[in-house]
PQR file with spaces between the fields and no chain letter, atoms N, CA, C, O and H, PARSE charges and radii, in Angstrom:
ATOM       1  N    UNK     1     163.463   76.853  156.431 -0.4000 1.5000
ATOM       2  CA   UNK     1     162.898   75.904  157.630 -0.0000 2.0000
ATOM       3  C    UNK     1     164.118   76.284  158.754  0.5500 1.7000
ATOM       4  O    UNK     1     163.925   77.393  159.252 -0.5500 1.4000
ATOM       5  N    UNK     2     164.988   75.787  159.112 -0.4000 1.5000
ATOM       6  CA   UNK     2     165.658   76.162  159.885 -0.0000 2.0000
ATOM       7  C    UNK     2     165.371   77.820  160.558  0.5500 1.7000
ATOM       8  O    UNK     2     165.464   77.897  161.783 -0.5500 1.4000
ATOM       9  H    UNK     2     165.144   74.886  158.707  0.4000 1.0000
ATOM      10  N    UNK     3     165.086   78.909  159.907 -0.4000 1.5000
ATOM      11  CA   UNK     3     164.916   80.270  160.072 -0.0000 2.0000
ATOM      12  C    UNK     3     163.624   80.315  160.472  0.5500 1.7000
ATOM      13  O    UNK     3     163.281   81.208  161.247 -0.5500 1.4000
ATOM      14  H    UNK     3     165.011   78.846  158.912  0.4000 1.0000
ATOM      15  N    UNK     4     162.903   79.571  160.114 -0.4000 1.5000
ATOM      16  CA   UNK     4     161.594   80.003  160.105 -0.0000 2.0000
ATOM      17  C    UNK     4     161.406   79.471  161.830  0.5500 1.7000
ATOM      18  O    UNK     4     160.633   80.239  162.404 -0.5500 1.4000
ATOM      19  H    UNK     4     163.182   78.845  159.485  0.4000 1.0000
ATOM      20  N    UNK     5     161.910   78.398  162.717 -0.4000 1.5000
ATOM      21  CA   UNK     5     161.825   77.775  163.213 -0.0000 2.0000
ATOM      22  C    UNK     5     162.067   78.745  164.795  0.5500 1.7000
ATOM      23  O    UNK     5     161.431   79.037  165.807 -0.5500 1.4000
ATOM      24  H    UNK     5     162.537   77.774  162.251  0.4000 1.0000
ATOM      25  N    UNK     6     163.757   79.024  164.028 -0.4000 1.5000
ATOM      26  CA   UNK     6     164.209   79.912  164.636 -0.0000 2.0000
ATOM      27  C    UNK     6     163.410   81.541  165.199  0.5500 1.7000
ATOM      28  O    UNK     6     163.549   82.330  166.134 -0.5500 1.4000
ATOM      29  H    UNK     6     164.273   78.786  163.205  0.4000 1.0000
ATOM      30  N    UNK     7     162.754   81.431  164.271 -0.4000 1.5000
ATOM      31  CA   UNK     7     162.007   82.879  164.339 -0.0000 2.0000
ATOM      32  C    UNK     7     160.747   82.836  165.008  0.5500 1.7000
ATOM      33  O    UNK     7     160.122   83.620  165.722 -0.5500 1.4000
ATOM      34  H    UNK     7     162.641   80.789  163.512  0.4000 1.0000
ATOM      35  N    UNK     8     160.595   81.891  164.644 -0.4000 1.5000
ATOM      36  CA   UNK     8     159.311   81.538  166.016 -0.0000 2.0000
ATOM      37  C    UNK     8     159.141   81.471  167.571  0.5500 1.7000
ATOM      38  O    UNK     8     158.236   81.699  168.374 -0.5500 1.4000
ATOM      39  H    UNK     8     161.103   81.254  164.064  0.4000 1.0000
ATOM      40  N    UNK     9     161.034   80.860  167.629 -0.4000 1.5000
ATOM      41  CA   UNK     9     161.075   80.613  168.908 -0.0000 2.0000
ATOM      42  C    UNK     9     161.520   81.916  169.663  0.5500 1.7000
ATOM      43  O    UNK     9     161.477   82.043  170.886 -0.5500 1.4000
ATOM      44  H    UNK     9     161.769   80.676  166.976  0.4000 1.0000
ATOM      45  N    UNK    10     161.939   82.834  168.804 -0.4000 1.5000
ATOM      46  CA   UNK    10     162.341   84.265  169.259 -0.0000 2.0000
ATOM      47  C    UNK    10     161.118   84.927  169.482  0.5500 1.7000
ATOM      48  O    UNK    10     161.005   85.554  170.535 -0.5500 1.4000
ATOM      49  H    UNK    10     161.975   82.731  167.810  0.4000 1.0000
ATOM      50  N    UNK    11     160.249   84.904  168.740 -0.4000 1.5000
ATOM      51  CA   UNK    11     158.877   85.390  168.822 -0.0000 2.0000
ATOM      52  C    UNK    11     158.123   85.010  169.526  0.5500 1.7000
ATOM      53  O    UNK    11     157.069   85.580  169.246 -0.5500 1.4000
ATOM      54  H    UNK    11     160.341   84.395  167.885  0.4000 1.0000
ATOM      55  N    UNK    12     157.907   83.987  170.776 -0.4000 1.5000
ATOM      56  CA   UNK    12     156.964   83.108  171.388 -0.0000 2.0000
ATOM      57  C    UNK    12     156.808   83.635  172.367  0.5500 1.7000
ATOM      58  O    UNK    12     157.813   83.752  173.069 -0.5500 1.4000
ATOM      59  H    UNK    12     158.764   83.523  171.004  0.4000 1.0000
ATOM      60  N    UNK    13     155.380   84.253  172.932 -0.4000 1.5000
ATOM      61  CA   UNK    13     155.432   85.188  174.076 -0.0000 2.0000
ATOM      62  C    UNK    13     154.366   83.868  174.653  0.5500 1.7000
ATOM      63  O    UNK    13     154.250   82.708  174.258 -0.5500 1.4000
ATOM      64  H    UNK    13     154.565   84.157  172.361  0.4000 1.0000
ATOM      65  N    UNK    14     153.543   84.780  175.968 -0.4000 1.5000
ATOM      66  CA   UNK    14     152.206   83.548  176.599 -0.0000 2.0000
ATOM      67  C    UNK    14     150.956   84.062  175.930  0.5500 1.7000
ATOM      68  O    UNK    14     149.826   83.619  176.139 -0.5500 1.4000
ATOM      69  H    UNK    14     153.637   85.722  176.288  0.4000 1.0000
ATOM      70  N    UNK    15     151.351   85.294  174.895 -0.4000 1.5000
ATOM      71  CA   UNK    15     149.773   85.224  174.091 -0.0000 2.0000
ATOM      72  C    UNK    15     149.929   84.368  173.132  0.5500 1.7000
ATOM      73  O    UNK    15     148.940   83.665  172.924 -0.5500 1.4000
ATOM      74  H    UNK    15     152.268   85.654  174.725  0.4000 1.0000
ATOM      75  N    UNK    16     150.927   84.168  172.410 -0.4000 1.5000
ATOM      76  CA   UNK    16     150.769   83.455  171.295 -0.0000 2.0000
ATOM      77  C    UNK    16     151.859   82.061  170.984  0.5500 1.7000
ATOM      78  O    UNK    16     152.704   81.850  170.113 -0.5500 1.4000
ATOM      79  H    UNK    16     151.731   84.738  172.579  0.4000 1.0000
ATOM      80  N    UNK    17     151.352   81.258  172.178 -0.4000 1.5000
ATOM      81  CA   UNK    17     152.571   80.114  172.285 -0.0000 2.0000
ATOM      82  C    UNK    17     151.949   79.248  171.575  0.5500 1.7000
ATOM      83  O    UNK    17     152.430   78.546  170.686 -0.5500 1.4000
ATOM      84  H    UNK    17     150.666   81.429  172.885  0.4000 1.0000
ATOM      85  N    UNK    18     150.488   79.292  172.087 -0.4000 1.5000
ATOM      86  CA   UNK    18     149.787   77.675  171.601 -0.0000 2.0000
ATOM      87  C    UNK    18     150.271   78.492  169.874  0.5500 1.7000
ATOM      88  O    UNK    18     151.298   77.981  169.426 -0.5500 1.4000
ATOM      89  H    UNK    18     150.098   79.862  172.809  0.4000 1.0000
ATOM      90  N    UNK    19     149.753   79.451  169.095 -0.4000 1.5000
ATOM      91  CA   UNK    19     150.006   79.066  168.117 -0.0000 2.0000
ATOM      92  C    UNK    19     151.075   79.153  167.165  0.5500 1.7000
ATOM      93  O    UNK    19     151.031   78.991  165.945 -0.5500 1.4000
ATOM      94  H    UNK    19     148.918   79.866  169.459  0.4000 1.0000
ATOM      95  N    UNK    20     151.949   79.406  167.840 -0.4000 1.5000
ATOM      96  CA   UNK    20     153.611   79.185  167.589 -0.0000 2.0000
ATOM      97  C    UNK    20     154.085   77.846  167.481  0.5500 1.7000
ATOM      98  O    UNK    20     154.924   77.349  166.730 -0.5500 1.4000
ATOM      99  H    UNK    20     151.984   79.537  168.831  0.4000 1.0000
ATOM     100  N    UNK    21     152.881   77.026  169.015 -0.4000 1.5000
ATOM     101  CA   UNK    21     153.454   75.531  169.048 -0.0000 2.0000
ATOM     102  C    UNK    21     152.908   75.078  167.662  0.5500 1.7000
ATOM     103  O    UNK    21     153.712   74.706  166.808 -0.5500 1.4000
ATOM     104  H    UNK    21     152.199   77.429  169.625  0.4000 1.0000
ATOM     105  N    UNK    22     151.557   75.095  167.402 -0.4000 1.5000
ATOM     106  CA   UNK    22     151.088   74.505  166.060 -0.0000 2.0000
ATOM     107  C    UNK    22     152.490   75.129  164.997  0.5500 1.7000
ATOM     108  O    UNK    22     153.375   74.295  164.808 -0.5500 1.4000
ATOM     109  H    UNK    22     150.903   75.397  168.096  0.4000 1.0000
ATOM     110  N    UNK    23     152.678   76.443  164.372 -0.4000 1.5000
ATOM     111  CA   UNK    23     153.332   76.455  162.949 -0.0000 2.0000
ATOM     112  C    UNK    23     154.506   75.464  163.201  0.5500 1.7000
ATOM     113  O    UNK    23     154.871   74.657  162.346 -0.5500 1.4000
ATOM     114  H    UNK    23     151.958   77.121  164.526  0.4000 1.0000
ATOM     115  N    UNK    24     155.467   75.659  165.295 -0.4000 1.5000
ATOM     116  CA   UNK    24     156.669   74.557  164.450 -0.0000 2.0000
ATOM     117  C    UNK    24     156.474   73.304  164.400  0.5500 1.7000
ATOM     118  O    UNK    24     157.030   72.686  163.493 -0.5500 1.4000
ATOM     119  H    UNK    24     155.170   76.314  165.990  0.4000 1.0000
ATOM     120  N    UNK    25     155.654   72.603  165.333 -0.4000 1.5000
ATOM     121  CA   UNK    25     154.837   71.404  165.074 -0.0000 2.0000
ATOM     122  C    UNK    25     155.006   71.614  163.053  0.5500 1.7000
ATOM     123  O    UNK    25     156.066   71.457  162.446 -0.5500 1.4000
ATOM     124  H    UNK    25     155.201   73.105  166.070  0.4000 1.0000
ATOM     125  N    UNK    26     154.431   71.774  162.778 -0.4000 1.5000
ATOM     126  CA   UNK    26     153.885   72.132  161.026 -0.0000 2.0000
ATOM     127  C    UNK    26     155.133   72.212  160.229  0.5500 1.7000
ATOM     128  O    UNK    26     155.216   71.585  159.173 -0.5500 1.4000
ATOM     129  H    UNK    26     153.570   71.902  163.271  0.4000 1.0000
ATOM     130  N    UNK    27     156.298   73.085  160.753 -0.4000 1.5000
ATOM     131  CA   UNK    27     156.994   73.294  160.256 -0.0000 2.0000
ATOM     132  C    UNK    27     157.896   71.366  159.998  0.5500 1.7000
ATOM     133  O    UNK    27     158.142   70.650  159.027 -0.5500 1.4000
ATOM     134  H    UNK    27     156.231   73.594  161.611  0.4000 1.0000
ATOM     135  N    UNK    28     158.115   71.263  161.653 -0.4000 1.5000
ATOM     136  CA   UNK    28     158.977   70.263  161.387 -0.0000 2.0000
ATOM     137  C    UNK    28     158.695   68.825  161.295  0.5500 1.7000
ATOM     138  O    UNK    28     159.537   67.928  161.327 -0.5500 1.4000
ATOM     139  H    UNK    28     157.915   71.844  162.442  0.4000 1.0000
ATOM     140  N    UNK    29     157.212   68.677  161.156 -0.4000 1.5000
ATOM     141  CA   UNK    29     156.847   67.713  160.634 -0.0000 2.0000
ATOM     142  C    UNK    29     156.568   67.502  159.001  0.5500 1.7000
ATOM     143  O    UNK    29     157.003   66.621  158.259 -0.5500 1.4000
ATOM     144  H    UNK    29     156.528   69.407  161.129  0.4000 1.0000
ATOM     145  N    UNK    30     155.714   68.594  158.717 -0.4000 1.5000
ATOM     146  CA   UNK    30     155.384   69.376  157.411 -0.0000 2.0000
ATOM     147  C    UNK    30     156.377   69.231  156.479  0.5500 1.7000
ATOM     148  O    UNK    30     156.233   68.697  155.379 -0.5500 1.4000
ATOM     149  H    UNK    30     155.362   69.310  159.320  0.4000 1.0000
ATOM     150  N    UNK    31     157.362   69.697  156.907 -0.4000 1.5000
ATOM     151  CA   UNK    31     158.194   70.491  155.697 -0.0000 2.0000
ATOM     152  C    UNK    31     159.199   69.177  155.734  0.5500 1.7000
ATOM     153  O    UNK    31     160.088   69.074  154.889 -0.5500 1.4000
ATOM     154  H    UNK    31     157.479   70.131  157.801  0.4000 1.0000
ATOM     155  N    UNK    32     158.985   68.072  156.875 -0.4000 1.5000
ATOM     156  CA   UNK    32     159.948   67.183  156.803 -0.0000 2.0000
ATOM     157  C    UNK    32     159.332   66.253  155.470  0.5500 1.7000
ATOM     158  O    UNK    32     160.094   66.066  154.522 -0.5500 1.4000
ATOM     159  H    UNK    32     158.263   68.156  157.562  0.4000 1.0000
ATOM     160  N    UNK    33     158.116   65.753  155.435 -0.4000 1.5000
ATOM     161  CA   UNK    33     157.574   64.837  154.443 -0.0000 2.0000
ATOM     162  C    UNK    33     158.135   65.917  153.522  0.5500 1.7000
ATOM     163  O    UNK    33     159.309   65.610  153.316 -0.5500 1.4000
ATOM     164  H    UNK    33     157.497   65.904  156.206  0.4000 1.0000
ATOM     165  N    UNK    34     157.788   67.192  152.791 -0.4000 1.5000
ATOM     166  CA   UNK    34     158.015   67.869  151.525 -0.0000 2.0000
ATOM     167  C    UNK    34     159.854   67.785  151.416  0.5500 1.7000
ATOM     168  O    UNK    34     160.412   68.105  150.366 -0.5500 1.4000
ATOM     169  H    UNK    34     156.835   67.442  152.958  0.4000 1.0000
ATOM     170  N    UNK    35     160.560   67.366  152.509 -0.4000 1.5000
ATOM     171  CA   UNK    35     162.052   67.364  152.307 -0.0000 2.0000
ATOM     172  C    UNK    35     162.033   66.045  151.801  0.5500 1.7000
ATOM     173  O    UNK    35     162.787   65.893  150.840 -0.5500 1.4000
ATOM     174  H    UNK    35     160.107   67.106  153.362  0.4000 1.0000
ATOM     175  N    UNK    36     161.420   65.075  152.144 -0.4000 1.5000
ATOM     176  CA   UNK    36     162.052   63.857  151.707 -0.0000 2.0000
ATOM     177  C    UNK    36     161.454   63.608  150.213  0.5500 1.7000
ATOM     178  O    UNK    36     162.079   63.368  149.180 -0.5500 1.4000
ATOM     179  H    UNK    36     160.807   65.198  152.925  0.4000 1.0000
ATOM     180  N    UNK    37     160.322   63.714  150.378 -0.4000 1.5000
ATOM     181  CA   UNK    37     159.509   63.756  148.702 -0.0000 2.0000
ATOM     182  C    UNK    37     160.275   64.202  147.392  0.5500 1.7000
ATOM     183  O    UNK    37     160.272   63.636  146.299 -0.5500 1.4000
ATOM     184  H    UNK    37     159.814   63.909  151.217  0.4000 1.0000
ATOM     185  N    UNK    38     160.898   65.297  147.754 -0.4000 1.5000
ATOM     186  CA   UNK    38     161.844   66.956  146.652 -0.0000 2.0000
ATOM     187  C    UNK    38     162.902   65.563  146.367  0.5500 1.7000
ATOM     188  O    UNK    38     163.036   65.014  145.273 -0.5500 1.4000
ATOM     189  H    UNK    38     160.900   65.757  148.642  0.4000 1.0000
ATOM     190  N    UNK    39     163.684   65.118  147.814 -0.4000 1.5000
ATOM     191  CA   UNK    39     165.262   64.476  147.386 -0.0000 2.0000
ATOM     192  C    UNK    39     164.425   62.610  146.539  0.5500 1.7000
ATOM     193  O    UNK    39     164.790   61.991  145.540 -0.5500 1.4000
ATOM     194  H    UNK    39     163.575   65.564  148.702  0.4000 1.0000
ATOM     195  N    UNK    40     163.606   62.398  147.250 -0.4000 1.5000
ATOM     196  CA   UNK    40     163.083   60.907  146.186 -0.0000 2.0000
ATOM     197  C    UNK    40     163.126   61.808  144.358  0.5500 1.7000
ATOM     198  O    UNK    40     163.647   61.542  143.275 -0.5500 1.4000
ATOM     199  H    UNK    40     163.309   62.901  148.062  0.4000 1.0000
ATOM     200  N    UNK    41     162.357   62.793  144.840 -0.4000 1.5000
ATOM     201  CA   UNK    41     161.934   63.203  143.155 -0.0000 2.0000
ATOM     202  C    UNK    41     163.306   63.891  142.319  0.5500 1.7000
ATOM     203  O    UNK    41     163.224   64.279  141.154 -0.5500 1.4000
ATOM     204  H    UNK    41     161.933   63.009  145.720  0.4000 1.0000
ATOM     205  N    UNK    42     164.728   63.969  143.248 -0.4000 1.5000
ATOM     206  CA   UNK    42     165.298   64.586  142.843 -0.0000 2.0000
ATOM     207  C    UNK    42     166.435   63.817  142.178  0.5500 1.7000
ATOM     208  O    UNK    42     167.195   64.181  141.281 -0.5500 1.4000
ATOM     209  H    UNK    42     164.794   63.653  144.195  0.4000 1.0000
ATOM     210  N    UNK    43     166.357   62.586  142.887 -0.4000 1.5000
ATOM     211  CA   UNK    43     167.149   60.898  142.930 -0.0000 2.0000
ATOM     212  C    UNK    43     168.153   61.100  143.918  0.5500 1.7000
ATOM     213  O    UNK    43     169.198   60.470  143.757 -0.5500 1.4000
ATOM     214  H    UNK    43     165.739   62.290  143.617  0.4000 1.0000
ATOM     215  N    UNK    44     168.027   62.062  145.189 -0.4000 1.5000
ATOM     216  CA   UNK    44     169.448   61.715  145.886 -0.0000 2.0000
ATOM     217  C    UNK    44     168.736   61.017  146.728  0.5500 1.7000
ATOM     218  O    UNK    44     169.606   60.490  147.421 -0.5500 1.4000
ATOM     219  H    UNK    44     167.178   62.574  145.320  0.4000 1.0000
ATOM     220  N    UNK    45     167.718   60.666  147.125 -0.4000 1.5000
ATOM     221  CA   UNK    45     167.741   59.626  147.909 -0.0000 2.0000
ATOM     222  C    UNK    45     166.355   58.849  147.653  0.5500 1.7000
ATOM     223  O    UNK    45     165.178   59.208  147.599 -0.5500 1.4000
ATOM     224  H    UNK    45     167.011   61.095  146.562  0.4000 1.0000
ATOM     225  N    UNK    46     167.160   57.381  147.493 -0.4000 1.5000
ATOM     226  CA   UNK    46     165.929   56.371  147.079 -0.0000 2.0000
ATOM     227  C    UNK    46     165.020   56.216  148.172  0.5500 1.7000
ATOM     228  O    UNK    46     165.174   56.560  149.344 -0.5500 1.4000
ATOM     229  H    UNK    46     168.116   57.089  147.537  0.4000 1.0000
ATOM     230  N    UNK    47     163.879   55.547  147.524 -0.4000 1.5000
ATOM     231  CA   UNK    47     162.729   55.045  148.278 -0.0000 2.0000
ATOM     232  C    UNK    47     163.065   53.988  148.434  0.5500 1.7000
ATOM     233  O    UNK    47     163.481   53.339  147.474 -0.5500 1.4000
ATOM     234  H    UNK    47     163.754   55.268  146.572  0.4000 1.0000
ATOM     235  N    UNK    48     162.971   53.229  150.220 -0.4000 1.5000
ATOM     236  CA   UNK    48     163.009   52.522  150.568 -0.0000 2.0000
ATOM     237  C    UNK    48     162.651   50.873  150.709  0.5500 1.7000
ATOM     238  O    UNK    48     161.624   50.336  151.123 -0.5500 1.4000
ATOM     239  H    UNK    48     162.633   53.756  150.999  0.4000 1.0000
ATOM     240  N    UNK    49     164.018   50.236  150.154 -0.4000 1.5000
ATOM     241  CA   UNK    49     163.454   48.917  149.700 -0.0000 2.0000
ATOM     242  C    UNK    49     162.269   48.160  150.711  0.5500 1.7000
ATOM     243  O    UNK    49     162.157   48.502  151.888 -0.5500 1.4000
ATOM     244  H    UNK    49     164.853   50.672  149.818  0.4000 1.0000
ATOM     245  N    UNK    50     161.611   47.345  150.241 -0.4000 1.5000
ATOM     246  CA   UNK    50     160.587   46.493  151.240 -0.0000 2.0000
ATOM     247  C    UNK    50     161.848   45.842  152.375  0.5500 1.7000
ATOM     248  O    UNK    50     162.939   45.291  152.226 -0.5500 1.4000
ATOM     249  H    UNK    50     161.702   47.067  149.285  0.4000 1.0000
ATOM     250  N    UNK    51     161.061   46.229  153.462 -0.4000 1.5000
ATOM     251  CA   UNK    51     161.688   45.695  154.810 -0.0000 2.0000
ATOM     252  C    UNK    51     162.531   46.440  155.207  0.5500 1.7000
ATOM     253  O    UNK    51     162.866   46.265  156.378 -0.5500 1.4000
ATOM     254  H    UNK    51     160.175   46.676  153.583  0.4000 1.0000
ATOM     255  N    UNK    52     163.118   47.395  154.542 -0.4000 1.5000
ATOM     256  CA   UNK    52     164.352   48.466  154.664 -0.0000 2.0000
ATOM     257  C    UNK    52     163.901   49.583  155.803  0.5500 1.7000
ATOM     258  O    UNK    52     162.823   50.170  155.706 -0.5500 1.4000
ATOM     259  H    UNK    52     162.845   47.537  153.590  0.4000 1.0000
ATOM     260  N    UNK    53     164.787   49.811  156.845 -0.4000 1.5000
ATOM     261  CA   UNK    53     164.629   51.039  157.671 -0.0000 2.0000
ATOM     262  C    UNK    53     165.391   51.815  157.547  0.5500 1.7000
ATOM     263  O    UNK    53     166.560   51.548  157.269 -0.5500 1.4000
ATOM     264  H    UNK    53     165.662   49.334  156.924  0.4000 1.0000
ATOM     265  N    UNK    54     164.897   53.119  157.735 -0.4000 1.5000
ATOM     266  CA   UNK    54     165.700   54.155  157.562 -0.0000 2.0000
ATOM     267  C    UNK    54     164.960   55.375  158.362  0.5500 1.7000
ATOM     268  O    UNK    54     163.755   55.583  158.501 -0.5500 1.4000
ATOM     269  H    UNK    54     163.947   53.336  157.961  0.4000 1.0000
ATOM     270  N    UNK    55     165.886   55.980  158.754 -0.4000 1.5000
ATOM     271  CA   UNK    55     164.899   57.392  159.556 -0.0000 2.0000
ATOM     272  C    UNK    55     164.223   57.889  159.168  0.5500 1.7000
ATOM     273  O    UNK    55     164.327   57.414  158.037 -0.5500 1.4000
ATOM     274  H    UNK    55     166.865   55.811  158.641  0.4000 1.0000
ATOM     275  N    UNK    56     163.382   58.642  159.082 -0.4000 1.5000
ATOM     276  CA   UNK    56     162.076   59.687  158.193 -0.0000 2.0000
ATOM     277  C    UNK    56     162.931   60.556  158.809  0.5500 1.7000
ATOM     278  O    UNK    56     163.723   60.661  159.745 -0.5500 1.4000
ATOM     279  H    UNK    56     163.297   59.027  160.001  0.4000 1.0000
ATOM     280  N    UNK    57     162.196   61.421  157.433 -0.4000 1.5000
ATOM     281  CA   UNK    57     162.817   62.905  157.980 -0.0000 2.0000
ATOM     282  C    UNK    57     162.376   63.683  158.748  0.5500 1.7000
ATOM     283  O    UNK    57     162.851   64.812  158.872 -0.5500 1.4000
ATOM     284  H    UNK    57     161.552   61.336  156.672  0.4000 1.0000
ATOM     285  N    UNK    58     161.187   63.164  159.554 -0.4000 1.5000
ATOM     286  CA   UNK    58     160.370   63.758  160.453 -0.0000 2.0000
ATOM     287  C    UNK    58     160.951   63.382  161.698  0.5500 1.7000
ATOM     288  O    UNK    58     160.631   64.046  162.684 -0.5500 1.4000
ATOM     289  H    UNK    58     160.801   62.247  159.453  0.4000 1.0000
ATOM     290  N    UNK    59     161.898   62.258  161.853 -0.4000 1.5000
ATOM     291  CA   UNK    59     162.724   62.203  163.170 -0.0000 2.0000
ATOM     292  C    UNK    59     164.109   63.186  162.890  0.5500 1.7000
ATOM     293  O    UNK    59     164.337   63.934  163.841 -0.5500 1.4000
ATOM     294  H    UNK    59     162.158   61.719  161.053  0.4000 1.0000
ATOM     295  N    UNK    60     165.001   63.298  161.821 -0.4000 1.5000
ATOM     296  CA   UNK    60     165.879   63.782  161.863 -0.0000 2.0000
ATOM     297  C    UNK    60     165.494   65.426  162.320  0.5500 1.7000
ATOM     298  O    UNK    60     166.090   66.173  163.096 -0.5500 1.4000
ATOM     299  H    UNK    60     164.815   62.691  161.049  0.4000 1.0000
ATOM     300  N    UNK    61     164.182   65.662  161.457 -0.4000 1.5000
ATOM     301  CA   UNK    61     164.032   67.322  162.126 -0.0000 2.0000
ATOM     302  C    UNK    61     163.797   67.167  163.328  0.5500 1.7000
ATOM     303  O    UNK    61     164.549   67.893  163.979 -0.5500 1.4000
ATOM     304  H    UNK    61     163.699   65.055  160.826  0.4000 1.0000
ATOM     305  N    UNK    62     162.933   66.412  164.137 -0.4000 1.5000
ATOM     306  CA   UNK    62     162.230   66.509  165.290 -0.0000 2.0000
ATOM     307  C    UNK    62     164.123   66.580  166.389  0.5500 1.7000
ATOM     308  O    UNK    62     164.523   67.405  167.210 -0.5500 1.4000
ATOM     309  H    UNK    62     162.322   65.823  163.608  0.4000 1.0000
ATOM     310  N    UNK    63     164.661   65.534  165.927 -0.4000 1.5000
ATOM     311  CA   UNK    63     166.218   65.503  167.041 -0.0000 2.0000
ATOM     312  C    UNK    63     166.972   66.880  166.689  0.5500 1.7000
ATOM     313  O    UNK    63     167.970   67.274  167.291 -0.5500 1.4000
ATOM     314  H    UNK    63     164.336   64.864  165.260  0.4000 1.0000
ATOM     315  N    UNK    64     166.477   67.413  165.845 -0.4000 1.5000
ATOM     316  CA   UNK    64     167.718   68.710  165.481 -0.0000 2.0000
ATOM     317  C    UNK    64     166.783   69.325  166.082  0.5500 1.7000
ATOM     318  O    UNK    64     167.319   69.533  167.170 -0.5500 1.4000
ATOM     319  H    UNK    64     165.666   67.093  165.355  0.4000 1.0000
ATOM     320  N    UNK    65     165.363   69.936  166.167 -0.4000 1.5000
ATOM     321  CA   UNK    65     164.962   70.575  166.821 -0.0000 2.0000
ATOM     322  C    UNK    65     165.213   70.725  168.289  0.5500 1.7000
ATOM     323  O    UNK    65     165.364   71.846  168.774 -0.5500 1.4000
ATOM     324  H    UNK    65     164.928   69.767  165.283  0.4000 1.0000
ATOM     325  N    UNK    66     165.261   69.689  168.982 -0.4000 1.5000
ATOM     326  CA   UNK    66     165.192   69.223  170.545 -0.0000 2.0000
ATOM     327  C    UNK    66     166.676   69.621  171.181  0.5500 1.7000
ATOM     328  O    UNK    66     167.068   70.003  172.284 -0.5500 1.4000
ATOM     329  H    UNK    66     165.138   68.778  168.588  0.4000 1.0000
ATOM     330  N    UNK    67     167.270   69.339  169.945 -0.4000 1.5000
ATOM     331  CA   UNK    67     168.775   69.635  170.337 -0.0000 2.0000
ATOM     332  C    UNK    67     169.154   71.059  170.293  0.5500 1.7000
ATOM     333  O    UNK    67     170.063   71.611  170.913 -0.5500 1.4000
ATOM     334  H    UNK    67     166.952   69.029  169.049  0.4000 1.0000
ATOM     335  N    UNK    68     168.212   71.622  169.365 -0.4000 1.5000
ATOM     336  CA   UNK    68     168.437   73.488  169.436 -0.0000 2.0000
ATOM     337  C    UNK    68     168.022   73.994  170.735  0.5500 1.7000
ATOM     338  O    UNK    68     168.570   74.839  171.443 -0.5500 1.4000
ATOM     339  H    UNK    68     167.474   71.174  168.862  0.4000 1.0000
ATOM     340  N    UNK    69     166.898   73.289  170.932 -0.4000 1.5000
ATOM     341  CA   UNK    69     165.870   73.666  172.397 -0.0000 2.0000
ATOM     342  C    UNK    69     167.070   73.702  173.718  0.5500 1.7000
ATOM     343  O    UNK    69     167.649   74.439  174.515 -0.5500 1.4000
ATOM     344  H    UNK    69     166.453   72.602  170.357  0.4000 1.0000
ATOM     345  N    UNK    70     166.926   72.364  173.263 -0.4000 1.5000
ATOM     346  CA   UNK    70     168.213   72.073  174.688 -0.0000 2.0000
ATOM     347  C    UNK    70     169.950   72.859  174.936  0.5500 1.7000
ATOM     348  O    UNK    70     170.685   72.928  175.920 -0.5500 1.4000
ATOM     349  H    UNK    70     166.455   71.766  172.615  0.4000 1.0000
ATOM     350  N    UNK    71     170.082   73.376  173.435 -0.4000 1.5000
ATOM     351  CA   UNK    71     171.927   73.683  173.526 -0.0000 2.0000
ATOM     352  C    UNK    71     171.728   75.026  173.678  0.5500 1.7000
ATOM     353  O    UNK    71     172.405   75.815  174.336 -0.5500 1.4000
ATOM     354  H    UNK    71     169.485   73.321  172.635  0.4000 1.0000
ATOM     355  N    UNK    72     170.451   75.291  172.824 -0.4000 1.5000
ATOM     356  CA   UNK    72     171.051   77.017  172.394 -0.0000 2.0000
ATOM     357  C    UNK    72     169.458   77.685  173.117  0.5500 1.7000
ATOM     358  O    UNK    72     169.727   78.835  173.467 -0.5500 1.4000
ATOM     359  H    UNK    72     169.900   74.649  172.290  0.4000 1.0000
ATOM     360  N    UNK    73     168.611   77.510  173.303 -0.4000 1.5000
ATOM     361  CA   UNK    73     167.194   78.035  173.636 -0.0000 2.0000
ATOM     362  C    UNK    73     167.451   78.385  175.381  0.5500 1.7000
ATOM     363  O    UNK    73     167.345   79.479  175.934 -0.5500 1.4000
ATOM     364  H    UNK    73     168.393   76.576  173.020  0.4000 1.0000
ATOM     365  N    UNK    74     167.925   76.663  176.172 -0.4000 1.5000
ATOM     366  CA   UNK    74     167.498   76.505  177.479 -0.0000 2.0000
ATOM     367  C    UNK    74     168.523   76.893  178.278  0.5500 1.7000
ATOM     368  O    UNK    74     168.351   77.496  179.337 -0.5500 1.4000
ATOM     369  H    UNK    74     168.011   75.774  175.723  0.4000 1.0000
ATOM     370  N    UNK    75     169.859   76.504  177.720 -0.4000 1.5000
ATOM     371  CA   UNK    75     171.181   76.796  178.312 -0.0000 2.0000
ATOM     372  C    UNK    75     171.663   78.550  178.457  0.5500 1.7000
ATOM     373  O    UNK    75     172.281   79.069  179.385 -0.5500 1.4000
ATOM     374  H    UNK    75     169.999   76.014  176.859  0.4000 1.0000
ATOM     375  N    UNK    76     171.314   78.976  177.626 -0.4000 1.5000
ATOM     376  CA   UNK    76     171.526   80.531  177.415 -0.0000 2.0000
ATOM     377  C    UNK    76     171.233   80.973  176.478  0.5500 1.7000
ATOM     378  O    UNK    76     171.388   82.180  176.290 -0.5500 1.4000
ATOM     379  H    UNK    76     170.811   78.554  176.871  0.4000 1.0000
């Protein structure tokens, strides 16, 4: 997933910005849900107990993406 996001960022221009933006959104959010389901199925992540809050994988992925954009892409 990370390599796919980096590829989309590296190959984004005026003519394909909207298309790549949608693809990145899909990767960050949809892939996060797939990762969570796989982890639960493999037993590496437990189902949250009632009333228990855990960070969603999509939030973790989004935080990574924002950090990547701010530290690697914008800063230089």
